N, CA, C and O of each residue as an XYZ file, in Angstrom:
560
protein
N      19.287    -32.843     27.792
C      19.111    -34.264     27.134
C      17.789    -34.780     27.577
O      17.479    -34.784     28.768
N      16.979    -35.230     26.603
C      15.678    -35.917     26.953
C      15.826    -37.334     27.006
O      16.756    -37.913     26.443
N      14.863    -37.962     27.722
C      14.812    -39.345     27.900
C      14.294    -40.066     26.602
O      13.342    -39.609     25.971
N      14.921    -41.146     26.250
C      14.406    -41.991     25.164
C      12.988    -42.659     25.644
O      12.779    -43.077     26.783
N      12.142    -42.677     24.660
C      10.827    -43.254     24.856
C      10.829    -44.620     25.305
O       9.919    -44.983     26.049
N      11.761    -45.460     24.942
C      11.687    -46.884     25.333
C      12.351    -47.124     26.663
O      12.449    -48.275     27.090
N      12.804    -46.110     27.327
C      13.354    -46.270     28.648
C      12.256    -46.667     29.709
O      11.132    -46.166     29.695
N      12.666    -47.599     30.621
C      11.778    -47.961     31.777
C      11.818    -46.665     32.715
O      12.901    -46.184     33.049
N      10.679    -46.153     33.101
C      10.625    -44.897     33.932
C       9.815    -45.408     35.248
O       8.840    -46.158     35.207
N      10.367    -44.892     36.356
C       9.644    -45.085     37.577
C       9.499    -43.611     38.228
O      10.506    -42.930     38.422
N       8.262    -43.168     38.541
C       7.998    -41.783     39.131
C       8.350    -41.727     40.580
O       8.080    -42.621     41.382
N       8.984    -40.593     40.865
C       9.427    -40.377     42.271
C       9.139    -38.900     42.578
O       9.435    -38.044     41.745
N       8.593    -38.592     43.700
C       8.366    -37.322     44.264
C       9.475    -37.037     45.283
O       9.778    -37.915     46.091
N      10.076    -35.884     45.280
C      11.126    -35.564     46.227
C      10.518    -34.937     47.519
O       9.934    -33.853     47.486
N      10.683    -35.671     48.665
C      10.325    -35.340     49.970
C      11.258    -34.746     50.839
O      12.450    -34.913     50.584
N      10.905    -34.030     51.894
C      11.782    -33.508     52.798
C      12.896    -34.409     53.325
O      14.016    -33.961     53.570
N      12.557    -35.717     53.498
C      13.587    -36.695     53.984
C      14.664    -36.929     52.923
O      15.711    -37.516     53.194
N      14.372    -36.443     51.685
C      15.425    -36.754     50.636
C      16.389    -35.615     50.602
O      17.416    -35.771     49.942
N      16.176    -34.422     51.267
C      16.944    -33.249     51.053
C      17.684    -32.856     52.228
O      17.451    -33.284     53.358
N      18.665    -31.951     51.896
C      19.416    -31.314     53.009
C      18.683    -30.142     53.535
O      17.512    -29.963     53.200
N      19.302    -29.318     54.349
C      18.604    -28.171     55.046
C      18.223    -27.122     53.945
O      17.372    -26.267     54.188
N      18.792    -27.185     52.857
C      18.547    -26.167     51.677
C      17.534    -26.605     50.808
O      17.233    -25.905     49.842
N      16.900    -27.802     51.051
C      15.850    -28.358     50.057
C      16.438    -29.110     48.779
O      15.704    -29.432     47.845
N      17.690    -29.346     48.794
C      18.396    -29.911     47.727
C      18.590    -31.426     47.962
O      19.040    -31.790     49.049
N      18.297    -32.276     47.069
C      18.472    -33.670     47.257
C      19.928    -34.010     47.668
O      20.891    -33.609     47.013
N      20.039    -34.758     48.768
C      21.285    -35.275     49.161
C      21.776    -36.330     48.194
O      21.011    -37.178     47.736
N      23.080    -36.266     47.884
C      23.584    -37.065     46.689
C      23.299    -38.533     46.958
O      22.960    -39.256     46.020
N      23.420    -39.008     48.190
C      23.185    -40.495     48.402
C      21.822    -41.027     48.062
O      21.624    -42.208     47.778
N      20.840    -40.051     48.107
C      19.437    -40.430     47.869
C      19.197    -40.848     46.383
O      18.264    -41.586     46.068
N      20.080    -40.340     45.499
C      19.986    -40.665     44.056
C      20.229    -42.237     43.940
O      19.614    -42.886     43.094
N      21.029    -42.762     44.702
C      21.280    -44.253     44.694
C      20.028    -45.012     45.025
O      19.689    -46.009     44.388
N      19.328    -44.505     46.065
C      17.947    -45.076     46.340
C      16.988    -45.098     45.159
O      16.343    -46.085     44.805
N      16.967    -43.872     44.580
C      15.979    -43.801     43.424
C      16.392    -44.648     42.283
O      15.503    -45.127     41.579
N      17.670    -44.897     42.009
C      18.093    -45.708     40.929
C      17.897    -47.095     41.369
O      17.540    -47.871     40.483
N      18.057    -47.580     42.574
C      17.784    -48.973     43.108
C      16.248    -49.225     42.864
O      15.913    -50.286     42.336
N      15.381    -48.370     43.197
C      14.008    -48.566     42.901
C      13.684    -48.668     41.538
O      12.803    -49.456     41.194
N      14.300    -47.951     40.685
C      14.014    -48.117     39.219
C      14.412    -49.485     38.711
O      13.650    -50.148     38.008
N      15.656    -49.914     39.087
C      16.125    -51.286     38.659
C      15.192    -52.437     39.176
O      14.834    -53.375     38.464
N      14.825    -52.260     40.532
C      13.832    -53.257     41.146
C      12.585    -53.287     40.282
O      12.176    -54.345     39.804
N      11.998    -52.153     40.089
C      10.754    -52.137     39.424
C      10.866    -52.529     37.918
O       9.883    -52.954     37.312
N      12.052    -52.380     37.342
C      12.242    -52.890     36.001
C      12.231    -54.340     35.978
O      11.678    -54.935     35.054
N      12.881    -55.032     37.061
C      12.802    -56.464     37.048
C      11.333    -56.957     37.346
O      10.836    -57.913     36.751
N      10.697    -56.248     38.286
C       9.269    -56.772     38.541
C       8.351    -56.588     37.382
O       7.454    -57.396     37.140
N       8.596    -55.425     36.601
C       7.700    -55.250     35.407
C       7.893    -56.293     34.382
O       7.075    -56.405     33.470
N       9.000    -57.119     34.481
C       9.130    -58.203     33.511
C       8.798    -59.583     34.111
O       9.203    -60.648     33.646
N       7.995    -59.438     35.223
C       7.507    -60.655     35.821
C       8.268    -61.507     36.703
O       7.881    -62.638     36.995
N       9.412    -60.965     37.166
C      10.278    -61.733     38.075
C       9.994    -61.263     39.482
O      10.178    -60.091     39.810
N       9.548    -62.180     40.303
C       9.177    -61.898     41.725
C      10.565    -61.908     42.479
O      11.435    -62.766     42.324
N      10.627    -60.880     43.270
C      11.924    -60.623     43.943
C      12.148    -61.651     45.056
O      13.260    -62.095     45.342
N      11.006    -61.996     45.661
C      11.236    -63.084     46.756
C      11.657    -64.420     46.306
O      12.197    -65.227     47.062
N      11.404    -64.645     45.068
C      11.719    -66.005     44.427
C      13.252    -66.135     44.457
O      13.773    -67.226     44.686
N      13.949    -65.065     44.233
C      15.496    -64.977     44.138
C      15.944    -65.323     45.562
O      16.922    -66.062     45.673
N      15.364    -64.891     46.608
C      15.886    -65.198     48.003
C      15.659    -66.553     48.205
O      16.484    -67.197     48.853
N      14.537    -67.155     47.688
C      14.248    -68.601     47.962
C      15.211    -69.417     47.213
O      15.472    -70.539     47.648
N      15.786    -68.982     46.112
C      16.680    -69.700     45.301
C      18.152    -69.389     45.608
O      19.049    -69.762     44.854
N      18.378    -68.694     46.738
C      19.800    -68.369     47.147
C      20.450    -67.309     46.206
O      21.665    -67.324     46.012
N      19.673    -66.437     45.654
C      20.145    -65.490     44.680
C      19.938    -64.031     45.138
O      18.894    -63.658     45.674
N      20.961    -63.252     44.904
C      20.768    -61.842     45.220
C      21.597    -61.022     44.118
O      22.486    -61.550     43.451
N      21.263    -59.837     44.010
C      21.898    -58.926     43.055
C      22.535    -57.783     43.813
O      21.890    -57.180     44.671
N      23.856    -57.452     43.502
C      24.454    -56.445     44.365
C      25.131    -55.476     43.277
O      25.554    -55.921     42.210
N      25.197    -54.211     43.600
C      25.901    -53.257     42.815
C      27.482    -53.582     43.029
O      28.038    -53.629     44.126
N      28.062    -53.786     41.832
C      29.367    -54.096     41.840
C      30.200    -52.809     41.516
O      31.246    -52.626     42.140
N      29.787    -51.910     40.574
C      30.366    -50.789     40.367
C      29.349    -49.758     39.676
O      28.384    -50.073     38.979
N      29.755    -48.483     40.007
C      28.936    -47.405     39.563
C      29.761    -46.113     39.185
O      30.683    -45.724     39.901
N      29.397    -45.492     38.068
C      29.988    -44.245     37.614
C      28.775    -43.359     37.557
O      27.790    -43.668     36.886
N      28.857    -42.222     38.287
C      27.637    -41.249     38.402
C      28.043    -39.909     38.164
O      29.112    -39.473     38.589
N      27.160    -39.179     37.444
C      27.429    -37.757     37.163
C      26.253    -36.896     37.695
O      25.122    -37.032     37.229
N      26.527    -36.038     38.645
C      25.432    -35.190     39.071
C      25.518    -33.886     38.267
O      26.454    -33.099     38.405
N      24.514    -33.699     37.434
C      24.501    -32.522     36.537
C      23.803    -31.343     37.239
O      24.409    -30.275     37.328
N      22.607    -31.473     37.723
C      21.885    -30.402     38.249
C      20.994    -31.052     39.490
O      20.553    -32.200     39.444
N      20.804    -30.196     40.544
C      20.075    -30.893     41.729
C      18.582    -30.974     41.456
O      17.969    -30.209     40.711
N      18.074    -31.969     42.130
C      16.643    -32.135     42.293
C      16.292    -31.376     43.609
O      17.102    -31.256     44.528
N      15.114    -30.909     43.630
C      14.742    -30.081     44.887
C      13.450    -30.516     45.550
O      12.651    -31.234     44.949
N      13.266    -30.134     46.645
C      12.036    -30.627     47.438
C      10.758    -30.273     46.585
O      10.604    -29.180     46.040
N       9.852    -31.325     46.528
C       8.676    -31.327     45.725
C       8.793    -31.518     44.278
O       7.792    -31.512     43.562
N       9.971    -31.688     43.821
C      10.047    -31.980     42.348
C       9.526    -33.426     42.099
O       9.644    -34.300     42.958
N       8.991    -33.623     40.989
C       8.602    -34.960     40.555
C       9.714    -35.341     39.484
O      10.048    -34.556     38.597
N      10.256    -36.603     39.639
C      11.290    -36.991     38.720
C      10.989    -38.366     38.181
O      10.204    -39.106     38.773
N      11.606    -38.728     37.055
C      11.583    -40.012     36.606
C      12.939    -40.667     36.896
O      13.974    -40.028     36.708
N      12.955    -41.873     37.330
C      14.118    -42.566     37.455
C      14.029    -43.639     36.526
O      13.071    -44.412     36.550
N      15.090    -43.754     35.597
C      15.075    -44.678     34.470
C      16.017    -45.880     34.747
O      16.922    -45.832     35.579
N      15.737    -46.938     34.000
C      16.574    -48.068     34.031
C      16.636    -48.750     32.653
O      15.633    -49.266     32.160
N      17.817    -48.743     32.050
C      17.865    -49.301     30.685
C      18.891    -50.338     30.693
O      20.036    -49.979     30.968
N      18.655    -51.629     30.422
C      19.632    -52.647     30.405
C      20.465    -52.439     29.075
O      19.901    -52.558     27.987
N      21.726    -52.146     29.160
C      22.593    -51.956     28.055
C      23.582    -52.936     27.680
O      24.114    -52.944     26.570
N      23.862    -53.861     28.706
C      25.064    -54.868     28.459
C      24.725    -55.883     29.515
O      24.022    -55.619     30.491
N      25.255    -57.045     29.271
C      25.292    -58.128     30.228
C      26.225    -59.178     30.023
O      26.780    -59.276     28.929
N      26.485    -60.042     31.023
C      27.395    -61.157     30.925
C      26.722    -62.259     31.651
O      25.549    -62.133     32.001
N      27.403    -63.331     31.894
C      26.794    -64.619     32.549
C      26.422    -64.241     33.874
O      25.403    -64.761     34.327
N      27.069    -63.419     34.592
C      26.786    -63.196     36.089
C      26.568    -61.706     36.439
O      26.608    -61.340     37.614
N      26.331    -60.818     35.392
C      26.190    -59.450     35.663
C      25.250    -58.766     34.630
O      25.057    -59.306     33.541
N      24.695    -57.648     34.941
C      23.782    -56.733     34.211
C      24.408    -55.294     34.127
O      24.790    -54.728     35.152
N      24.497    -54.768     33.003
C      24.895    -53.309     32.903
C      23.726    -52.431     32.574
O      23.035    -52.648     31.578
N      23.488    -51.403     33.432
C      22.405    -50.531     33.293
C      22.926    -49.114     33.050
O      23.974    -48.725     33.565
N      22.152    -48.333     32.233
C      22.195    -46.974     32.047
C      21.038    -46.374     32.779
O      19.902    -46.781     32.540
N      21.261    -45.418     33.667
C      20.267    -44.831     34.575
C      20.314    -43.380     34.533
O      21.393    -42.799     34.413
N      19.078    -42.685     34.634
C      19.047    -41.246     34.667
C      17.889    -40.909     35.557
O      16.878    -41.591     35.723
N      18.184    -39.754     36.107
C      17.088    -38.993     36.908
C      16.703    -37.739     36.133
O      17.557    -36.876     35.933
N      15.465    -37.600     35.690
C      14.990    -36.540     34.895
C      13.847    -35.862     35.496
O      12.870    -36.506     35.877
N      13.922    -34.572     35.603
C      12.760    -33.857     36.054
C      11.598    -33.914     35.153
O      11.722    -33.685     33.950
N      10.404    -34.230     35.732
C       9.233    -34.526     34.883
C       8.762    -33.236     34.253
O       8.274    -33.262     33.123
N       8.886    -32.106     34.931
C       8.196    -30.805     34.431
C       8.873    -30.385     33.200
O       8.130    -29.949     32.322
N      10.071    -30.424     32.966
C      10.791    -29.970     31.863
C      11.718    -30.855     31.147
O      12.391    -30.419     30.213
N      11.794    -32.145     31.556
C      12.578    -33.119     30.931
C      14.087    -32.900     31.021
O      14.822    -33.468     30.215
N      14.583    -32.091     31.978
C      15.979    -31.833     32.222
C      16.582    -33.028     32.907
O      16.047    -33.570     33.874
N      17.701    -33.414     32.376
C      18.602    -34.494     32.907
C      19.193    -34.008     34.115
O      19.847    -32.970     34.019
N      19.091    -34.555     35.231
C      19.651    -34.221     36.553
C      20.856    -34.954     36.971
O      21.884    -34.420     37.385
N      20.652    -36.243     36.829
C      21.784    -37.168     37.210
C      21.716    -38.383     36.176
O      20.672    -38.785     35.661
N      22.959    -38.890     35.957
C      23.031    -40.157     35.105
C      24.136    -40.966     35.593
O      25.130    -40.480     36.133
N      23.931    -42.334     35.373
C      24.854    -43.360     35.990
C      25.025    -44.501     35.079
O      24.117    -44.773     34.293
N      26.136    -45.212     35.113
C      26.286    -46.573     34.521
C      26.538    -47.353     35.730
O      27.356    -47.000     36.581
N      25.800    -48.465     35.806
C      25.600    -49.322     36.970
C      25.878    -50.756     36.538
O      25.246    -51.211     35.585
N      26.726    -51.452     37.136
C      26.903    -52.931     36.912
C      26.459    -53.593     38.235
O      26.841    -53.266     39.359
N      25.530    -54.645     37.900
C      24.935    -55.369     39.005
C      25.382    -56.781     38.796
O      25.244    -57.354     37.715
N      25.973    -57.380     39.954
C      26.384    -58.752     39.901
C      25.283    -59.667     40.554
O      24.529    -59.291     41.452
N      25.291    -60.895     39.995
C      24.439    -61.809     40.647
C      25.264    -62.723     41.417
O      26.231    -63.281     40.898
N      24.905    -62.922     42.730
C      25.603    -63.638     43.727
C      24.811    -64.754     44.476
O      23.585    -64.671     44.546
N      25.429    -65.704     44.989
C      24.850    -66.708     45.859
C      24.741    -66.020     47.254
O      25.697    -65.476     47.806
N      23.588    -66.093     47.725
C      23.461    -65.413     49.163
C      24.227    -65.979     50.224
O      24.738    -65.282     51.100
N      24.337    -67.407     50.169
C      25.065    -68.034     51.336
C      26.452    -67.745     51.285
O      27.046    -67.682     52.361
N      27.132    -67.543     50.137
C      28.583    -67.475     50.001
C      28.972    -66.093     49.624
O      30.110    -65.721     49.907
N      28.165    -65.305     49.025
C      28.474    -64.062     48.476
C      29.352    -64.110     47.220
O      29.867    -63.068     46.815
N      29.541    -65.245     46.603
C      30.259    -65.483     45.403
C      29.422    -65.259     44.143
O      28.216    -65.504     44.165
N      30.019    -64.810     43.067
C      29.277    -64.654     41.840
C      28.721    -66.032     41.369
O      29.342    -67.080     41.546
N      27.621    -65.961     40.816
C      26.974    -67.193     40.221
C      26.180    -66.767     39.027
O      25.832    -65.592     38.913
N      25.870    -67.701     38.105
C      25.201    -67.579     36.840
C      23.704    -66.983     37.236
O      23.093    -67.361     38.236
N      23.291    -66.162     36.460
C      21.894    -65.690     36.657
C      20.885    -66.833     36.429
O      21.062    -67.721     35.595
N      19.812    -66.740     37.237
C      18.713    -67.805     37.120
C      18.101    -67.751     35.795
O      18.354    -66.766     35.102
N      17.340    -68.658     35.346
C      16.778    -68.819     34.080
C      15.824    -67.593     33.785
O      15.794    -67.068     32.672
N      15.053    -67.171     34.835
C      14.114    -66.075     34.618
C      14.742    -64.816     34.174
O      14.257    -64.086     33.310
N      15.923    -64.579     34.849
C      16.694    -63.377     34.492
C      17.360    -63.502     33.106
O      17.415    -62.541     32.338
N      17.865    -64.719     32.810
C      18.453    -64.849     31.558
C      17.475    -64.743     30.465
O      17.885    -64.353     29.372
N      16.204    -65.048     30.623
C      15.166    -64.918     29.637
C      14.911    -63.411     29.381
O      14.643    -63.002     28.252
N      15.004    -62.560     30.506
C      14.772    -61.177     30.340
C      15.907    -60.631     29.437
O      15.669    -59.868     28.501
N      17.107    -61.040     29.748
C      18.276    -60.434     29.012
C      18.090    -60.835     27.552
O      18.235    -60.030     26.632
N      17.741    -62.196     27.370
C      17.669    -62.645     25.895
C      16.642    -61.914     25.208
O      16.836    -61.527     24.056
N      15.440    -61.665     25.886
C      14.395    -60.961     25.143
C      14.799    -59.556     24.831
O      14.320    -59.028     23.828
N      15.659    -58.881     25.613
C      16.090    -57.575     25.390
C      16.986    -57.503     24.044
O      16.926    -56.574     23.238
N      17.781    -58.574     23.938
C      18.725    -58.562     22.842
C      18.089    -58.960     21.524
O      18.702    -58.755     20.476
N      16.925    -59.502     21.528
C      16.244    -60.026     20.281
C      15.520    -58.884     19.568
O      14.900    -59.100     18.526
């Protein structure tokens, strides 16, 4: 499966720290790669991450469904994608993929729901205006 051209892509190289003794990416590292892609997706839309902290806002992964199709290996260069596919008042739904750059092979894919919370209480809260504007722009 090839990546859609409108997908947000973040390049990542696989380092020894990402792998097990056999040079295969350890499964939990894919979560790091996807987190980076979501973070850079937000940053690419002009939302400063520190501003959320100042506004008592954070985003946490509420649920994730992940399918490991093929392994990434030491020295591979991959794309981590992030596509906003759904949203609610207090959450964002992303479709994410890890794709090997050299041949376009889909290695891992996930559906991720991220909830907006108040830092001080940990309770769900409405997304700030800046994030609401990103969501609205995506649906127009």
